[in-house]
C-alpha positions in Angstrom: 5.7 111.0 -55.2 2.6 113.2 -55.7 0.2 113.7 -58.6 2.0 115.1 -61.6 5.5 113.8 -60.5 7.7 111.9 -62.9 10.8 109.9 -61.9 13.4 108.5 -64.3 14.9 105.3 -63.1 18.5 104.1 -63.6 17.5 101.9 -66.6 15.9 105.0 -68.3 12.3 103.9 -67.7 9.9 106.3 -66.0 7.4 106.2 -63.2 4.6 108.8 -63.4 1.8 109.6 -61.1 -1.4 111.1 -62.3 -4.8 111.8 -60.7 -7.5 110.9 -63.1 -11.2 110.2 -63.2 -12.9 107.3 -64.9 -11.6 106.1 -68.2 -8.1 105.3 -66.9 -6.7 102.0 -68.0 -3.5 100.1 -67.2 -2.1 97.3 -69.3 -1.0 94.1 -67.5 1.7 94.7 -64.9 2.9 98.0 -66.4 0.5 100.2 -64.4 -1.5 100.3 -61.2 -4.6 102.2 -60.1 -5.0 102.8 -56.4 -7.8 104.5 -54.5 -6.4 107.6 -52.8 -8.6 106.9 -49.8 -7.1 103.5 -49.3 -3.4 104.4 -49.4 -1.3 107.1 -47.6 0.3 109.6 -49.9 2.9 110.5 -51.0 3.9 107.3 -52.7 7.5 106.2 -52.3 9.8 104.5 -54.8 12.6 102.5 -53.3 14.4 99.2 -53.6 13.6 96.1 -51.6 14.4 95.7 -47.9 15.1 92.5 -46.0 11.8 90.9 -44.9 9.6 93.0 -47.3 6.2 91.4 -47.8 3.3 92.2 -50.2 -0.4 91.5 -50.0 -1.0 89.9 -53.4 -3.8 90.8 -55.8 -6.2 87.9 -56.2 -4.7 85.5 -53.6 -5.8 87.2 -50.4 -2.4 86.3 -48.8 1.0 87.8 -48.4 4.3 86.8 -49.9 7.9 87.9 -49.3 9.3 90.0 -52.0 12.4 87.7 -52.1 10.1 84.8 -52.9 8.2 86.7 -55.6 11.4 87.7 -57.4 12.6 84.1 -57.3 9.3 82.7 -58.5 9.2 85.3 -61.3 12.8 84.3 -62.3 14.3 87.8 -61.8 18.1 87.4 -62.1 19.8 87.7 -58.7 22.0 90.6 -59.8 18.9 92.7 -60.7 16.8 92.0 -57.5 18.3 94.7 -55.3 17.9 97.4 -58.0 14.3 96.9 -58.9 11.9 99.8 -58.1 9.2 99.0 -55.5 6.3 101.4 -55.1 5.0 101.8 -51.5 2.6 104.2 -49.8 3.9 106.5 -47.1 3.3 103.9 -44.4 5.5 101.4 -46.2 2.7 99.2 -47.6 4.0 97.7 -50.9 1.7 98.5 -53.7 3.5 97.4 -56.8 6.7 95.9 -58.3 6.5 97.5 -61.8 6.4 94.9 -64.5 6.3 92.0 -62.0 3.5 92.0 -59.4 0.6 94.1 -58.2 -0.8 94.2 -54.6 -4.3 93.8 -53.5 -4.6 97.6 -53.7 -4.9 97.6 -57.5 -8.4 98.6 -58.4 -10.7 99.5 -61.3 -11.0 103.1 -62.3 -13.9 105.1 -60.8 -14.7 108.7 -60.0 -11.4 109.7 -58.4 -8.3 107.6 -58.5 -4.6 108.3 -58.2 -2.8 106.5 -61.1 0.8 105.4 -61.4 2.1 104.4 -64.8 5.4 102.6 -65.6 
């Protein structure tokens, strides 16, 4: 996924990626702002894989995606179909609507922005 791309998911929701300067805002868990210098583009949208882990925003630690989905009470039948946004190296950045990684940042001069 590169700047300007838009993907329509199975449930009809969309993921969009935009490159913006300051003034970009995201609301809650419905968007993420990442520093293009801190992640490897392009971004990838996939479903979870066995053993997936995420560095959580605010906690400093990592947690298995399986545990995050259980804690957030995501129904079992939906867990394998949820979109997961990673960078090209596989680093998990965001589970749209559920959890952000430690890569979420405040807008500044030059950021790549993904909206859900």
